[in-house]
C-alpha angles and dihedrals in degrees: 000000000000093000093053121109115282092247124054121188118196123196116206125244133281100012107096091339136108118222090254091055091049090052090051091050092049091052090053090050096051090048093051101037123053097193108081093205092052091048089051092049090050090052091054101042102030121244147210123213126195131207121268090241094053134073132242092256086071092069106024140029141157093288091064090059090049087068090060115104125213106281095030132106144191133205125224111193111178136144120255112275094035093111102262093150090059090051090048089052093049090049096047095045093048094060116096117260093243093063121078117237121198118192108196131195134166105234132050089229089056089051090052090047093052094047091049092049092047091054106032095160093064121098099238095178091074095055115091114233095244092055097058093084088060097054118106121165101177119044092223100041122077128174112211141162116246088240094058091046097053091050090064100025093128089070090062102041108128095005121137106246145150108230119202106195104196120186087016091166081086089079088075103022099049094040091086095068107023139032101225094094090058089046091051094046091051091051092049090051093050093049102042096123098049099044140065111216130204114188115201130182143132092222112045100156100096096036097049095091090053093049093045092049091051097045103038141062114272094246093044095108115193113216122200113257118219137162090258101050107032095112090059095040096051090057094048103033117116118268120250088248088064095066134054091216109106101185145352122222119199137174125212115238129216111208097180094109090065121094113192123210126175134221137189108250089213094054103073094160095065092044093051092049091049091052092046092050091051091051092048088062088062094262131125132230131208110206122196116193132180100230140020095243090061089048092051091051092052095044091052091054102037115092096227126014147117132204141224116192105159144015092239103054096039106038096131092049092047088050092051092048093048091049098045095032090224141068125239103223125076090245132029118200114198145155130210093314089082097028092106137008101040114109111205110194098178123132088202092064101093104147137053124190109201113188099187142110093208117093091204092055089046092055092048092050091049089051091063090078103072116209132175112272091216099042111015123183121231116274121190113215119197114204127180118257097215120209121220091259091050090051089049091052090052090050091050093054091049091052090051091049093048089050091059092049093049092049088056092047093050093056111017096171092052090048094051091050101043109023116085111258133261099036132153096244102065145359138190117250112211093197097049089034094221141086115278120208120225095241092165090058090053092050093049094050090048090052091049091049091051090049096049091045089055091051091050091051089051091046089055089057100038130005125245092038095155092050091048089052093051093044091051092051089055095042094246128150111270094197122105094015092164090067090060093069116109087222092053114127105210095196093048091048091047092051090047091055093045091051093047091051091048096051089050090051091051093060093043130096087262091225132135093283094049090051091049090052091048092050092050092047092050092045090051093047091053099043100042096047094038087213097121116081093238136057116219118213098167139031114305127228130231091260089058091046089056092047091054090050090053090050087056091050094248110150094208137080143195120248135177131208115138089333136014117267145165123248135186108253087241089057092236097124141024139203120189132190094255094058 
């Protein structure tokens, strides 16, 4: 598929397609898209996919949105750094001045970034942070956070608008700790006929069900499309007339510039030393953590760092980072406030620490470090290598969270009266005049529980299950995972593998085949760990075997006369294969 044209246009079956053509298209989809639900959606709606070296403007512009009728939508799913802001600008500016355009995002820092990118010629350094909310350059275009919009959503009910829903993965991701995603989804559902909707995100996987449920008929069931079931799915998939989504635009992503390393979440000392060592080389580190307590611990022990945990307490720093597209300190510790939206164009930013079990969050964090799509610099990404007990602890917290949501759902009136407000489980809708349960939050937590349960099951079979899953997502080699650890001692590992190979040889028949196996094992141990002074490209000889044994501190060697044997390195004793 790599030598295909950079753009692939897929027409849905059965309109203007034979069954054979539909099968061919479905195969193309499953080879280009990992998520079976997204592949299925693309098959239903039609899609265009751009090359990893190109930018979004190569496959979509404002004219494509002009084709949208009221009540219709499109999806733009492209990795960070693919030029989505330029596309947002083209779309917004192409819409007639008499039609309102709302550009939504989920963080105040994201809003600042979008405004800055839309109006690049403006000197943002002279604008106080508190004045940014009041800036409006085009009378019909407004950049807002979802949170601000839902507070005043009654003002917009029934209005004809184009809604650009940037970072729309937040409908799922943020639903576990706040109600605004549920409020926003309810507004979209109630205003389908009078709005045009553009959904934009780099990480659509978790939010796909929510978007599909909003945009499609209730009985239009989307079935996952895989290489093994496409003949069945193409006959049963919804018709294009059953969804309001007109097209999906995607960009391929090249993850070759990422180098993954792992760390033990319980071993803070090794992690801190690794970060400090990176900073002492003149580099910077972005550190994403799950909770403020962990952040405080890290900040206390790191040599140079600062933190941003919320929009409210660090507005001026967020403003500075958004304007300059870099942070001043060697290390920045942050939580979800900087997970998405911030664009860090800083050549010194070479390492990202992502303390998360959520692949969507991980990709968003990685996306903060902007690199050239055509010539990206290397980024080291540190991910936690969770143990079985640590995975169990994550699962327990999710169960507790789900229990709280379910209690509110079972008795909404009681929850509204006795639970502190606001809370993520439930809210009061003034228009409906009743409590509304955060169903989206419940679905998201259940999905997270299913996911972590699967990881635990995999961990029981083979260690490093979470790491294996992440490496697979990014098309990385899943062999020799132990060597990815920042605490990994390459010489010790090399010696361990040499010793293991030698002990296996000693109990073997010591024949030609046994020697061949020994040579290959020693060669692999030296080359793969890179701990031995030499690299071997061809077969090694017995003299080299014995040199490697001495390197490992093994006081024995292999010799051959009529048969293979083992001799003490001081030549004082001998053991041959016939003994």
